[in-house]
N, C-alpha and C positions, 0 to 999 in steps of 0.2 A: 303538433305539426303546423308549420307556418303556412299561411295562405299564399298561393302564387299570384293571385290577382287582387287588385284594389278597384272598387267601383268608384269612378271619379264623377260621373254625372248620370243622373236618371231623371228623365222628363218625358211625359207623354209616351211611356213604354220604351223609350230609347235608353239603352244601357250601353255605356262605353266603359270597358274595363282596361286598366293598364296593369303592367306587371309590378309586383311588389318590389320594393327596394332590395330586399334580401335576395330575391331571385335574380334581379339584374346584377347585383354584385357577384353572386355565385357564377353566373354565366359569363360575365365579363372577365372575371379572374381566370376561369377555365380557358376561354378562348385566347386571352392575352398570354397565357402560359404555353400555348402551342409552339410559337416561334416569334421571332422579331417582326416578321411581316404582320402578323395578327396584332401584336402589341402596338405597333406603329399605327395601324389602321384604326384601332379602337381609340387610341389617344387623339387621333386626328378628327374622328367623327364625334366622339363624346358619348354621353349616356344614351342607351337605347330607349326610344320612346314608342315602342310598338303599341298600337291601340287595337283592341278587339271590339268590334261593334256587334253585339249579340242580340240586337233587337229583331233581326229577321229570322224566320224559320229557314231550315235547309232548302225547302222549295222556293221560298222568296229570294233567298240569297243566290240560288242558281239562276233564277229569272234575271235578277239585276246584273249579275256578272256577265251573262251572255249578252244582255242588252248593251253593256258598256264596252264589250270587247272590240278592239281594232278601231275605236273611235276616240277623238279628242274628248276630254271630259265635258266641255260645254255643249258640244253637239250631242253627246250621249245623254246628258241630263235633259236637254230639250226634247229629244225623241222619247225618252222614258216618261217624262211628265205628260206628254201628249197621249202616250199609251195608257197611263194611269187615269187620265181624265175621262176615259171611257168607262171607268169604274168608280166615278165620283172621287177620284184622287187617291184611292186606296189600292193596295195590292189585291188583285183578283184571286178568289179561291181557284183551285184547279178546275172545279166544275164550271165556274163562271167563265174561265178562259177558254175551255174547249167548246163552249157554246157560242163564243164570239166568232163572227165571220172573219176568216183569214184576211179578207180584203181590208177590213177595218184595222187589223193589226198592222198590215203593210202601210196603210194610210198614215200611221204614226211616224213612219220613216224607216221602219225595219226592212232589211232585204228579205227576199224570198227564203233564203237559207236560214236566217235568224228567226223568221216567222215560224218556219217548220220546227226549228229547235225548241222555241218557246212552247209550242203546242205539244211536242213530245215530252217536255218536262212536266207539263200539266198532266198528261196521260200517265206518266211514270209516278207522279204523286198519287193519283187516283188508284193506281195498281199496286201501291205500297212499295214500289222500288225505292222511292225516296223516303227515308225514315223521318219521323217527326222529331221535334226537339227532345223529347224524353228518350226515344229509342236510340238516337244517334250517339248519346252519351256513352252507351255501352259497346259501341262498335270501335274496332281498332282503325287506325288510319288506312291500312291496307284494305280492310273490309269496306270502308266508305268509298275509297277510290275504285274498287272493283265494281261496286253496285252503281255508283253514279256515272262512271265512265262507260257503262254499258248502254247508256242513253245516247243514241246517235246525235252527234253535234256537240256533245259534252266531253271534252278531252281531259286528260290527267291534270294538265296545268290548271284548268278551271276548278277542278275539285280541290287541288292543293291550295288555291286562293281561298276557297271556302274553309278549308282546314285551318289556315293561318288566321285569317281576318274575321271569320264569323265564329268558328268553334274554339279558337285560341289553342290549337294543338302546337306543341312547343318543339317538336323534333321533325320538322318537315323541310325538305330540301328540293325546291323546284329546279331540277338540273337542266330542264329544257328551256328555262326562262333566259331570254337574251340579256336582261339586266344582270342576272346572277353570273352568267358566263363572262360578260364584260368586266364585272367586278372582280372575279377571280383572276382574269387576265391581268388586270391592273395590280392586284394584290401581289401576284407572283411574277409580274413583269414578263409575261409570256409574249412570244411573237405572234401567236394566233389564238383565236378563241378556243377555249378548251371544249372538248366533246363532253356530252352528258355523262358518258361512262367514266371519264377522268374525274369529273366533279363528284360523282357518286362515290368513287374510290377514295378521293381526298376527304370527302364528307364523313367517312367512317370515323375519322379522328375528331369530328366536331360533335358527335353524339354525347349526351342527349340534348344538345343545344343548337340543333341545325336550323331551327327557325330564327334564332337570334343571329346566328352566323349569316343567314340569308339576308336579314335586315341590314347588317353591315355591308354585305357585298353589294346590295342594291345601291348603296351610297358611296361605293369605293371608286367609281369612275367619273 
């Protein structure tokens, strides 16, 4: 059985995986064969270069995703580094985070809402709602979405980003993502943005490569 991933770089516990050439060729051939629109898009964009950064635990990945949401990357990075500086530059354990005064979390630059969400994520990790790296391997995408989105402040989109970019799940379609919607609108030359329901229906034809389809749609507009 061919491996789906190749480890391209490993340093200081950082592991970045890329998709194998065989998997890329198979997924591109499948999507290109759907219709002329997909064929043209893939020719225009070129080879898929999806990277999966698996150095973070599910708990850590959720913290970082929430921290970066709705912020420009430079601002988010600055805030997040100030937050980590309170833990000597390292990700805090869940127990360390819940012991930190919320005022100090806010002082990093987080809003009250984000501060509360970060603390809920820590509590959920302590209460085993968030699975660890070994446990999450055996859970389906739907099971992971159900468990993690039960945490107030953590939406389905957030969990889908974890599925794609941290866990490397290959059949994920974030239908509520504005970039995906704009991409499909451009692909099919639609007058209006497609509703999530329309995307999910269309996406049935993209299985089992919906993550790869999403990667191309993010770049289609």
